N, C-alpha and C positions, 0 to 999 in steps of 0.2 A: 740737292744734297740733304740728307737727313740731319736735323738739328739734334745734338745730344740731349738726353733726358736731363731735366734740371737736377741740381743737387737736392738730396732728401733733407731739407732744412730742419725739420722737426727732430729727426733722429740724430743729425749732426750736432744740433744744439744739446740734446740730452747726452750724447756721447761726451761732450765737453764738461757738462756740469752735473749730471744726475747722480753720479756716485762719489762726487767730491764736494758737493754743496750740502751743508747740513740741514737747511731748513727748506724742504721741498714743498711747495704750495701748488704745483700744477700737474701732479700725477693724474693720469686718466684712469688708472685701474683702481680697484678696491683693495681693502686690507687682505693680505695673503696669510698663509699658514704653512706649517711644516708638513712633510709627507706623513709623518706619524699622526699629526692632528687630523689630517684629511682621512686617513684610513680608519682612525677611531670613529670619526663622525659617520663614515659609511659602514661601520661595523664589519670591517675587513681586517683580518689579522696581518700584522706586518710581515709575518713569515711567508704569506702568499706572494708578496712582491719579490721576496728573495728566491722563490721558486720559478719566477718568470723566465721563459726561454728567450734569448736575445737573437732570434733568427729574423729573417725577412718576414714582413707582414703583407696582408693583401693590399693592393694598390688603392682600392676604393675604401678600405677601412675594414676593421674586424666586424663581422656580421652582428655580434652581440652589441658592440658599441653603436653601430648604425641603428639597431632596434631601439636602444635607449634614447638616442637623439630623436628618432622619428616619433617617439611617444610624447615628445614635448610639443608636437604640432597636432593640428586637427585632422588633416587629410593626407599627411605625408607618410610614405612607407620607407622601409629601410633601403630599398633599391634607389630611392631618390637622393640619398645622402652620399656625399663624397668627403671622406675625412682627410684633413690636410696636415702637412708637416708643420704648418703655422698658419694663423689666420691671414697674414699678409700674402701667403701663397695663393689664397683664393681669389684675391683681386687680380694678381698676375695671370692666373690660369684663365679667368673669365675674359679679361681684355684680349689675351692672345687668341682664345678660341672664337670670340665673337667679331672682332674688329679687323678691318683692313684699311690701308691708306685711303683717305678721302671720305671715309664714313662720317656721318654727322652724329655727334654725341653731345648731350646736355648733362651737366653735372651741377647738383646743388652745391652752393658755396656759401661760406667757407667750408672747408673739409680737410681731412687728413691728406697729406701730400699724395699718396699713391692713388687715392680715389680720383684725383684730378690729373696727375702727371703721367700715369701709365697710359690712360686712354689718349691723352693729348699727344703723347710721343708716337703712338701707333698710327693714329689717323692723319697725322700731318702729311701733306700741307694743309688739310682742312683744319680750322681752328676749333678747339673745344669751346662750346657755348655755355658760359656760366649762368646758372639760375640763382640769383642772390637771395638769401634770407635778409629781410629788412628790419632794422631796429625801429621800435616806437619809443616814446619817452620812458616806458616802464617794462617793456617786454620785447619779444621777437615775433615777427609776422611772416607767414608763408603766403605768397601771393600766387594763386593758381592762374590768374589772368596773365601774369608775367610768363608763366610756363606755356600757356596757350599761344602767346605771341612768339615764343621761341620754337615751338614744334613746327615741322614742315613734313611734307611727304617723304623727304629723304632721311628723316631722323631714324637712326637704328637703335640707339641705346639711351636710356635715361638712368642716371646714377644718383641715388639718394641715400641718406643714412638717418634712421630714426630709432630711438631717440637721438637727437642730433649732437654730434661732436663738431664744434665746441660750444654751441649756444645753449644746449639743453632743451631746445624746442621740441615739442611733440604735437603733431597736428591732431585735431579732433577726428573722430571716426568718420564724419561726413567728408572732411577734407581729404582724408587718406583714401577713402573709397572713390572719391571723385578723381584723385590722381591716378589710381589704378585703372579706372575706366577710361581716362584719357589715353593711357598707354594701350589698353585693350582695343579701343576703337581704331587705333592706327597700326596695330600689330607690332608695337615697339617692344623690344626687350627692356625689362626693368631690373636693374641691379640694386638691391636694397641691403645695405649694411645694417644689420640688426645686432651689432655687438653689445649694445647697451639695453636691449629689450629685456624687461624684467626689473629695471631700476626706476620705475615710476614713483613720483612722490605720492604720499598719502592723499587719497581722494582723486587721483588721476588714473583713469582706467588704462590698462594695457591694450594697445592696438593688436588686432590680429596680425599674424605674420603675412607678409606679402606673398609668401609661397602658398599659403592656404587660400588666397584670393584670386591668383592669376597664374595661369599655366606657363606664361612666358616670363615669370619672375625668377631671378636667381638671387638667393638669399645667403648672405654671409653671417655666420654666428660663431661663437666660441666661448671659452672659459676664462679669458683674460680679465674682462671687465666686471661682468655681473657676478661671477663666482669668485673673483679675486685670485686667480691662479695663472698669472701671465707666464710664470716659469715653466709651465707645462707646454707652452707653445701649441696648445690644442685648439683647433677650430674645424669648421666644416662648411661646405656649401650644400644648399638644398636646390636641386635641379630636377624639375619634373620632366623636362624634354629629354628623351632617351638619346637622341642623336647628338644634342649638345653635350650631354653628360659624357658620352664616349669621346668627343673631341677634347673635353676638359681633362679626362683621364689620360688621353694620349699626351697632352702637354705636361701633365703631372709626371709622366715617365721621363720627360726631359728635365725635370726639376728635382723633386725629392724621391720619386718612384713610389714610396710607401711611407706611412706614418711610423714614428718610432714606437716600438713595442711598450716601453715603460710609460710613455705619454698616453697611449691607448688604455693601458691598465688603469692609470690614475684618473684619466678622463671618465672611465666607466664608474669609478668610485665617486667622482665629483657629481656625476649625474644622479647617482643613487642618493647622494646627500644634498641634492639641489635645493630643496625647500629650506633647510636651516642655513645653508650658505647664503642664499639670496636674502632671507629674513635678516641675517646678521648685517649684511652690507647695506641694506635699505635703512636699518636702524642707525648705522654709522653716518650715512649721508644725511638723514633727518637731523641728527644731532649737530652735524657740521653746518648744515644750512641755517640752523638757529644762531650759531656762532657768527656765520657770515653776515646774516641780517644785522646783527648788533654792530659788527665791525664796519660795514658799509654805511650804516646810519651815522656812525661817528665821523666818517671821512667823506661827507657828501661833496666837499669842494674838490676832492681828488678823483672820486669814482662815481660812475653811473651804474647802479646795480640793477640788472634785469634778471630776476630769479629764474633758474631753470625749472622746467616742468618734469623732467625725467633725466636719468643718466647720472654720471658722477663728475661732470665738468660744468663750468659756466664761463661765458665770455663776458668780460667786464671792461667797460670803457674807462679810460684814464685821461685826465687833463694834463698831459705832458706832451712835449713836441714830438717825441718818438718813443714808443714803447720798446722798440728794438734796442735803442741805446740805453734806455732806462733799465731794462731787464739784464743786459750785459753788465752794467755797472753795479746793479743791486747784487748780482751773483758774485762778482769779483770782490766787492768791498764789504758786503754784509752777509754773504753766504745764504742768501734768500733767493729761491728760484721761482720765477714766474715765466710762462711761455709767451713770447711776443706773438700777437695776432697775425702779422704778415706771414709767418711760417706756415699758417693754415689757410692762407689766402684771404685773411681779413685785413682791414685797414690798420695802419700803424698807430692807431689810438686805442687798440684793444689788447688785452692780455687774457690768457686762460688760467683759471683757477681749477684745482682738482679737489673734490669733496669726499673722496672715498676712503681715506686712511685715518687710523686712530690718532696719529700725531698731528692732524690738521690743526687742532686747537692750540697746541703748544707752539707750532710753527707760526700760526697766525698771530699769537701773542708776541712772538719775537718781532714780527713785521710791525705790529701795532706799536711796540716800544720804540722801534727805529723811527717810525713816522712821528711819534710824539717828541722824540729827541731832536729830530731834524727841523721841527717847527721854528 
């Protein structure tokens, strides 16, 4: 008998608290903007949106949008792009198109719920094999020897996400190329979630996309995190293998059929304004990282701070019996929201902080005041 897919703990938690809790400290996205601000940044008159025809769109995505997306990669053409109804759809389509019951899958953990649970649900009774990121006293470590021990001739898919949500880990170029070569040598499909690619800290080089390195890589990207536009629900897959791409599009016909025309229009605008959008959000993260360093230096008895190398989130260790119980109580009693680590597959001593929004400083000050009062 098939075991039901687990509850989507992260989104259920946010459904309870995100829009009713005033001091949000764990958002994964970056600062957003209005439609008018986006169009002005892209130098597109607002009247152009008003003239948009709201008919069906092409299932694979508008050719002009796919060209804009492909231009952000080194070796990718518009034909390799599948535009999605939402980034989440890309995970579902990939797992449905690639996997069958009994397939062997390895997933980097901790990770967003769907990166772990969808594959595990499809391949049962075979278990999903977690590849854990390991904490050191001051940072996070990716162990390729651990991966080598997990790989077998039966491994079909390796799931990773870099920059990593929730730790902020980014492998160096040598590690990343070695990981890709391990997949290539075995003919393994590599699903690489690159939703945070482009948010590297100052002095940290951006990795090449897995899609540019490996013909059996499937890359997920979008506009929610790096560009700060989650309300567009705009994302895409990069799939170089034509046969797999056709299978994905067939599954797409059973989900959203085609992307929304307004989202495609505004996604094209966002890609034209890509440089200032990313520069703005990187600056916000840099400012918030400085605030976080000061905050965690003040509360060393409560927190172990392992700074992220990239992305807009950080996984922080807490000296409490259960971060799940702590975060629930903090939200209810103080209106301050942190995300418990277990919802992402981490231990119950971790919480996720989000560093991408303008109000991070004010919200962190509220938390700091609460901690000072509670001493």
